[in-house]
C-alpha positions in Angstrom: -0.1 0.1 -0.2 1.6 3.3 -0.9 1.7 6.1 1.7 -0.1 9.3 0.7 1.8 12.8 2.1 0.0 15.7 2.5 1.1 19.3 4.8 -0.9 19.7 7.8 -3.6 22.3 7.7 -2.2 26.0 8.1 1.3 25.1 6.7 2.9 27.9 4.8 5.5 26.5 2.3 5.1 27.5 -1.7 2.7 26.1 -3.6 6.0 24.6 -5.8 6.9 22.5 -2.8 4.9 19.2 -3.5 3.8 17.4 0.1 3.9 13.9 -1.3 7.2 14.4 -2.9 8.2 16.2 0.1 7.4 13.4 2.3 8.9 10.6 0.1 12.1 12.6 0.3 12.4 13.0 4.0 11.7 9.1 4.6 14.2 8.4 2.0 16.7 10.1 4.2 15.6 8.4 7.5 18.2 5.7 8.6 16.8 2.5 9.8 14.8 3.8 12.8 17.5 6.7 13.5 15.4 9.3 12.3 16.1 11.8 9.6 18.1 15.0 10.6 17.5 18.6 9.5 20.8 19.0 8.6 20.2 16.0 5.8 17.2 17.7 4.6 18.7 21.2 4.0 21.4 19.3 2.0 19.1 17.4 -0.1 17.1 20.4 -1.0 20.3 22.7 -1.5 20.2 21.8 -5.3 18.4 24.3 -7.6 16.4 21.0 -9.1 15.6 19.5 -5.9 11.7 19.1 -5.2 11.9 20.7 -1.9 14.5 23.4 -2.8 11.6 26.3 -2.7 10.8 25.1 0.9 14.1 27.1 2.0 15.2 30.7 2.2 18.5 30.4 0.3 19.4 34.2 -0.1 22.0 34.1 2.8 21.3 37.7 3.6 17.4 36.8 4.1 18.3 33.8 5.9 20.6 35.5 8.4 17.5 38.2 9.0 14.8 35.3 9.7 17.3 33.7 12.0 17.9 36.8 14.0 14.0 37.7 13.9 13.6 33.9 15.3 16.5 34.8 18.2 14.8 38.2 18.8 11.4 36.3 19.5 13.0 33.5 21.7 15.2 36.5 23.9 11.9 38.4 24.0 9.6 35.4 25.5 12.6 34.4 27.8 12.2 37.2 29.7 10.5 37.3 33.1 9.8 39.8 35.9 10.6 38.5 39.3 8.5 39.8 42.6 8.1 38.7 46.2 4.8 38.7 47.7 3.6 37.7 51.0 4.0 39.6 54.4 7.8 39.1 54.3 8.5 38.8 50.6 8.8 34.7 51.2 7.1 33.7 47.8 8.7 34.4 44.7 6.3 35.0 41.7 7.7 34.6 38.1 5.4 36.2 35.1 6.4 36.9 31.7 7.5 40.4 31.0 6.2 40.7 27.5 3.2 38.7 25.9 3.0 37.8 22.3 -0.4 39.7 20.7 -1.1 38.7 17.0 -2.1 40.9 14.5 -5.1 40.7 12.9 -4.6 41.3 9.5 -1.8 38.2 9.7 1.2 40.2 10.4 3.9 39.5 12.9 2.1 41.2 15.7 3.8 42.7 19.0 5.1 42.1 22.2 3.5 44.0 25.0 3.7 44.2 28.8 1.5 42.4 30.9 0.1 45.8 31.9 -0.9 46.6 28.8 -2.6 43.3 28.1 -4.5 43.8 31.3 -6.0 46.8 30.4 -6.7 46.4 26.3 -9.8 44.3 25.9 -8.7 43.6 22.1 -5.1 42.7 22.8 -6.1 40.4 25.4 -8.6 39.0 23.1 -5.8 38.4 20.3 -3.5 37.1 23.0 -5.9 34.5 24.4 -7.0 33.2 20.8 -3.6 32.8 20.5 -3.1 30.6 23.3 -6.6 28.7 22.5 -4.6 27.9 19.4 -1.8 26.2 21.0 -4.0 24.1 23.4 -5.8 23.1 20.4 -2.1 22.1 18.6 -1.1 20.3 22.1 -4.3 18.4 21.6 -4.1 17.6 18.1 -0.6 16.2 18.8 -1.5 14.2 21.3 -4.2 12.6 19.1 -1.7 11.9 16.6 0.2 10.0 19.5 -2.4 8.0 20.8 -2.5 5.4 18.0 1.2 4.6 18.6 1.1 4.7 22.3 2.2 1.5 24.1 -0.7 0.2 26.2 0.9 1.5 29.1 0.8 5.0 28.4 -2.8 5.0 26.7 -4.0 5.7 30.3 -1.6 8.9 30.5 -2.9 9.6 27.0 -6.7 9.7 27.8 -6.0 11.5 30.9 -3.9 14.5 28.8 -6.6 14.5 26.2 -9.6 14.9 28.2 -7.8 17.5 30.3 -6.8 19.2 27.2 -10.4 19.1 26.0 -11.7 20.6 29.3 -9.1 23.4 29.4 -10.1 24.5 25.5 -13.7 24.3 26.7 -12.8 26.9 29.3 -10.7 29.1 27.5 -13.4 29.1 24.5 -16.0 30.1 27.5 -13.9 33.2 28.7 
């Protein structure tokens, strides 16, 4: 039976990259149960005639800028505010210093402080929608693992699925 490959919903790859060919190339690079290294995929895509060439940014200046933007996102997301609470400042609380708020038009969005988020209902709603999207992604990932889980793990898979479903319903109700 032939395996069919597709890109998951929401994937942002050029139309010129065929999901069937991409899947066949990546599975072809996998070494007997060891998986496929990202480096091998990049090398396979490097020739201009490669069916997966267009999935990558080959302009080094642009690729470097995209990488730096990713590093900036990581840096911003890593910064937290630490404050002590309690009668004698015995309890340490840590909160993100910046929260990403997606742009309604599909742009990159921006990072805002918790204070801004708590006073701007529109920004809060967009941040909440983004959180809901991540929870749905986590639920989808768990459901994709479920058929592969060994029997001892099935109880945990079911429990996590139920918890995520409950959290999603709760978030949708806010």
